[in-house]
C-alpha positions as CSV (number, residue, x, y, z in Angstrom):
1,X,87.1,96.2,102.1
2,X,84.0,94.1,101.3
3,X,85.0,90.0,102.4
4,X,83.4,89.0,99.1
5,X,86.6,91.1,97.2
6,X,88.5,88.0,98.7
7,X,87.8,85.6,95.8
8,X,88.6,88.4,93.1
9,X,91.0,90.4,94.0
10,X,93.1,93.2,92.0
11,X,96.0,91.4,91.6
12,X,94.4,88.0,90.3
13,X,92.7,90.7,87.2
14,X,95.8,92.3,86.8
15,X,97.4,88.6,85.9
16,X,94.2,87.9,83.9
17,X,94.7,91.2,81.9
18,X,98.4,90.2,81.8
19,X,97.2,86.7,80.3
20,X,94.3,87.5,77.9
21,X,96.7,90.7,76.3
22,X,97.3,89.0,73.2
23,X,94.2,88.1,72.4
24,X,92.3,91.4,73.3
25,X,91.9,94.8,72.4
26,X,92.7,97.5,75.0
27,X,89.8,99.7,74.0
28,X,89.6,103.4,73.4
29,X,87.7,105.6,75.6
30,X,86.1,108.4,74.3
31,X,84.3,112.2,75.0
32,X,80.7,112.3,74.1
33,X,80.3,116.1,74.3
34,X,76.6,115.4,72.5
35,X,75.2,114.0,75.4
36,X,77.3,116.3,77.2
37,X,74.8,118.8,76.2
38,X,72.0,116.8,77.3
39,X,73.0,116.0,80.8
40,X,74.8,118.7,81.9
41,X,78.1,116.7,83.0
42,X,81.2,115.3,81.5
43,X,80.2,111.6,79.3
44,X,82.9,109.5,78.1
45,X,82.4,105.9,76.3
46,X,84.2,102.9,76.5
47,X,83.9,101.3,73.3
48,X,84.4,97.8,74.4
49,X,81.8,96.9,71.3
50,X,85.5,96.9,69.3
51,X,87.1,93.7,70.4
52,X,87.1,91.2,67.6
53,X,83.7,89.6,67.9
54,X,81.9,93.3,68.7
55,X,81.3,92.0,72.0
56,X,83.6,92.2,75.6
57,X,82.5,88.6,76.1
58,X,86.3,87.8,73.9
59,X,87.8,88.7,77.7
60,X,85.8,86.2,80.2
61,X,86.1,83.5,77.5
62,X,89.5,84.2,76.5
63,X,90.6,84.0,80.8
64,X,88.2,80.7,81.1
65,X,89.8,79.0,78.2
66,X,93.4,80.0,79.2
67,X,92.5,79.1,83.3
68,X,92.1,75.4,81.8
69,X,95.1,72.8,81.3
70,X,96.0,72.1,78.0
71,X,93.7,68.7,77.7
72,X,90.7,69.7,79.1
73,X,91.4,72.8,76.1
74,X,92.2,70.7,73.0
75,X,89.2,68.4,74.3
76,X,86.9,71.1,73.2
77,X,84.4,74.2,75.1
78,X,80.8,73.9,75.2
79,X,78.7,76.7,76.4
80,X,75.2,78.4,76.1
81,X,74.6,82.0,75.0
82,X,72.5,84.6,73.8
83,X,75.0,84.9,70.9
84,X,77.9,87.2,72.0
85,X,79.3,84.9,74.5
86,X,78.9,82.1,71.9
87,X,80.8,84.7,69.8
88,X,83.8,85.6,72.6
89,X,83.9,81.4,73.7
90,X,84.4,80.4,69.6
91,X,86.9,83.4,69.5
92,X,89.0,82.1,71.8
93,X,88.6,78.3,71.1
94,X,90.2,80.0,67.1
95,X,92.7,81.5,69.2
96,X,93.7,78.4,71.5
97,X,92.8,75.5,68.9
98,X,89.7,74.3,70.7
99,X,86.9,73.3,69.4
100,X,83.6,74.5,70.5
101,X,79.9,73.7,71.1
102,X,77.3,76.5,71.7
103,X,73.6,76.3,72.5
104,X,71.2,78.4,71.7
105,X,67.9,79.5,72.1
106,X,65.4,78.6,69.1
107,X,64.4,82.3,68.4
108,X,68.2,83.0,68.2
109,X,69.1,85.8,65.2
110,X,70.2,84.0,62.5
111,X,73.0,86.4,61.8
112,X,74.2,85.2,65.1
113,X,73.6,81.6,64.3
114,X,75.5,82.7,61.1
115,X,78.3,84.5,62.9
116,X,79.2,81.7,65.3
117,X,79.6,79.2,62.6
118,X,81.8,81.3,60.8
119,X,84.1,81.7,64.0
120,X,83.9,77.5,64.0
121,X,81.3,76.9,66.6
122,X,78.9,73.8,66.3
123,X,75.5,74.8,66.7
124,X,73.0,73.2,68.9
125,X,69.2,74.9,69.6
126,X,67.3,74.3,72.5
127,X,64.8,75.9,74.3
128,X,62.7,79.0,74.7
129,X,65.5,81.2,76.3
130,X,69.1,80.9,77.5
131,X,68.1,79.2,80.7
132,X,67.4,75.7,79.3
133,X,69.9,76.2,76.4
134,X,72.2,76.6,79.7
135,X,70.9,73.4,80.8
136,X,71.4,71.6,78.0
137,X,74.6,72.8,77.4
138,X,75.8,71.8,80.9
139,X,74.2,68.5,80.7
140,X,76.1,68.2,77.3
141,X,79.2,68.8,78.8
142,X,78.8,66.5,81.7
143,X,78.3,63.4,79.2
144,X,80.8,64.5,76.9
145,X,83.1,64.7,79.4
146,X,83.9,68.6,78.3
147,X,84.9,71.8,79.8
148,X,81.5,74.5,80.0
149,X,82.1,77.6,80.0
150,X,79.6,79.9,82.0
151,X,78.8,83.7,80.8
152,X,78.8,84.9,84.9
153,X,78.9,82.9,87.2
154,X,82.6,81.6,87.1
155,X,85.2,83.7,88.7
156,X,87.6,83.1,85.7
157,X,85.0,84.9,83.4
158,X,84.6,87.0,85.8
159,X,87.8,88.2,86.4
160,X,88.5,88.9,82.1
161,X,85.1,90.6,82.5
162,X,86.7,93.2,85.4
163,X,89.6,93.7,83.2
164,X,87.7,96.4,81.5
165,X,87.6,98.1,84.8
166,X,90.9,98.5,85.3
167,X,91.9,99.5,81.0
168,X,89.1,102.2,82.2
169,X,90.5,103.7,85.8
170,X,94.2,103.8,83.7
171,X,92.4,105.9,81.4
172,X,90.5,108.5,83.0
173,X,91.5,107.4,86.7
174,X,88.6,110.7,87.7
175,X,85.8,109.1,86.8
176,X,82.6,109.0,89.5
177,X,80.5,106.5,88.2
178,X,80.1,103.7,85.3
179,X,77.3,102.5,84.5
180,X,76.5,99.1,82.6
181,X,74.1,97.1,81.0
182,X,72.9,94.2,82.7
183,X,72.1,90.1,81.3
184,X,73.4,87.8,84.0
185,X,75.8,90.0,86.4
186,X,79.5,88.6,84.9
187,X,79.9,91.9,83.2
188,X,79.3,94.5,86.5
189,X,80.2,92.3,89.1
190,X,83.5,92.3,87.5
191,X,83.7,96.1,86.5
192,X,82.2,96.9,90.1
193,X,84.7,94.7,92.2
194,X,87.9,95.8,90.6
195,X,87.0,99.3,89.9
196,X,85.7,99.3,93.7
197,X,89.1,97.8,94.7
198,X,91.0,100.9,92.8
199,X,88.6,103.5,93.8
200,X,86.1,102.7,96.9
201,X,84.4,106.1,96.2
202,X,83.7,105.5,92.4
203,X,79.9,104.6,91.8
204,X,78.4,101.4,89.7
205,X,75.1,101.6,88.1
206,X,73.3,98.8,86.0
207,X,70.6,98.6,83.2
208,X,68.1,96.5,82.2
209,X,65.8,96.7,79.9
210,X,61.6,95.4,81.0
211,X,61.3,92.0,80.0
212,X,65.2,91.0,80.4
213,X,64.9,92.4,84.0
214,X,66.1,89.6,86.4
215,X,68.9,91.2,88.2
216,X,67.3,94.0,89.0
217,X,64.0,92.1,90.2
218,X,66.8,90.0,92.6
219,X,68.8,93.5,93.3
220,X,65.7,95.5,94.9
221,X,64.5,91.8,96.8
222,X,67.4,90.4,97.6
223,X,67.4,87.4,96.4
224,X,67.2,85.2,92.6
225,X,64.2,85.7,91.2
226,X,62.7,83.9,87.7
227,X,61.5,85.8,85.4
228,X,58.6,83.8,83.5
229,X,59.7,84.3,80.2
230,X,62.1,87.1,78.4
231,X,59.5,89.0,76.6
232,X,62.0,92.0,75.3
233,X,64.0,92.4,72.0
234,X,67.7,93.2,74.3
235,X,67.7,89.2,74.4
236,X,71.5,89.0,74.7
237,X,70.6,90.7,77.9
238,X,68.0,87.4,78.6
239,X,68.6,85.3,81.5
240,X,65.4,84.7,83.7
241,X,67.7,84.3,86.4
242,X,71.1,85.5,88.1
243,X,72.6,82.8,90.5
244,X,73.3,83.8,94.2
245,X,77.2,84.2,93.9
246,X,76.6,86.3,90.8
247,X,73.9,88.6,93.2
248,X,76.0,88.6,96.4
249,X,79.0,90.3,94.5
250,X,76.1,92.8,92.5
251,X,74.8,94.2,95.8
252,X,78.5,94.0,97.9
253,X,79.8,96.8,94.5
254,X,76.5,98.2,92.7
255,X,74.8,101.4,93.9
256,X,71.6,100.9,91.9
257,X,69.8,99.0,89.1
258,X,67.4,100.6,87.1
259,X,64.7,99.3,83.4
260,X,64.0,101.5,80.8
261,X,61.4,100.1,78.0
262,X,62.8,98.6,74.9
263,X,61.5,101.7,72.8
264,X,63.3,103.9,75.2
265,X,66.3,101.8,74.5
266,X,65.6,101.7,71.0
267,X,65.5,106.1,70.7
268,X,68.8,105.7,72.5
269,X,70.4,103.7,69.6
270,X,69.2,105.5,67.2
271,X,70.5,109.2,69.2
272,X,73.9,107.4,69.5
273,X,73.6,106.7,65.9
274,X,72.8,110.1,64.7
275,X,75.5,112.2,66.8
276,X,78.3,109.5,67.4
277,X,77.9,107.4,64.5
278,X,78.0,104.3,66.7
279,X,76.1,101.4,66.1
280,X,75.0,99.2,69.0
281,X,72.2,96.4,70.6
282,X,69.7,97.3,72.6
283,X,71.2,95.8,75.0
284,X,73.9,98.4,75.1
285,X,71.9,101.9,74.4
286,X,69.9,100.8,77.4
287,X,72.6,102.4,79.5
288,X,72.1,105.5,77.1
289,X,68.3,105.1,77.8
290,X,68.9,105.2,81.6
291,X,71.1,108.2,81.9
292,X,68.9,110.1,79.3
293,X,65.4,109.3,81.4
294,X,67.5,110.3,84.4
295,X,67.4,107.2,85.9
296,X,69.9,107.6,88.9
297,X,71.0,109.9,90.7
298,X,73.8,111.8,89.4
299,X,73.4,115.3,91.4
300,X,77.3,115.1,93.5
301,X,78.8,113.3,90.4
302,X,80.8,115.2,87.3
303,X,81.8,112.6,85.2
304,X,80.6,109.9,84.0
305,X,81.2,106.6,81.8
306,X,79.1,104.4,79.8
307,X,80.7,101.2,79.0
308,X,79.2,100.3,75.3
309,X,79.6,96.8,75.1
310,X,77.9,95.2,72.4
311,X,77.1,95.5,68.8
312,X,76.0,92.8,67.0
313,X,72.7,94.2,65.3
314,X,72.0,93.8,62.0
315,X,70.1,95.9,59.1
316,X,67.1,93.1,59.4
317,X,66.8,93.9,62.6
318,X,67.0,97.7,62.7
319,X,64.2,97.5,59.6
320,X,62.5,94.8,61.7
321,X,62.5,96.9,65.1
322,X,60.7,99.8,62.5
323,X,63.9,102.1,64.0
324,X,64.8,102.4,59.8
């Protein structure tokens, strides 16, 4: 067992799942017979987009909030987000009676802004990408002496995301591989570390869209790189860089990282909608696209699960992307 697991043990994640269980949904796993016809493998879908805010992010947000002492929690939470993490923190804040401030890039879709406000979050717009909003959020949290909730570089958050693997491998212990989309890396690092402790031989694959592929480039080079800009429509994957600690976990447990184009992600989005009646973001459908494009070596693998992690997409965006 890799030494990296010492700071993210299976026991800790089991305890975390017990703590957050009252606030999250045990999401179902369904079989996609249509995708099986196309791929020639058993394909399963973990429907994480069914969480209350339509994103897996509630797991990590609740885990972090519950790790704080009552005084820090009551003072309030601060975060930066591309949208989904902010919604998750707002949900945790509402459930645990903590005020929430969310820093967002100035180009955040208006639908996400409205949702965050409806969930009770105070919105502050700053910067062209998550990274600029994040720096401002950290400054604000320090200035106001408030708890900051990082979307991926926080062990409490990662333990929450890792709880997905606990559920998944209890629901289907025979899986050979899991595919998940990647933004900053909190989901795939938590899921991967937990899954590998439960089933060391399982394969873990990550997917990004070109233009939001900081983790893939970092994974291949072996050190964190910084993107000059975010140019993909999958803006909720839009971190210009990951962190050294997150990349270390990813390198320890992820077998391969691949990218797809925005158009491939949109094509997969429509395919999933037409044949499974499931509507997700390009930040999720990119994983379906990678499967359809044969991006990973699945030659000795028979049972594959894709984590459908986020689904905050609007009719306006679909029309803007010209998929309707």
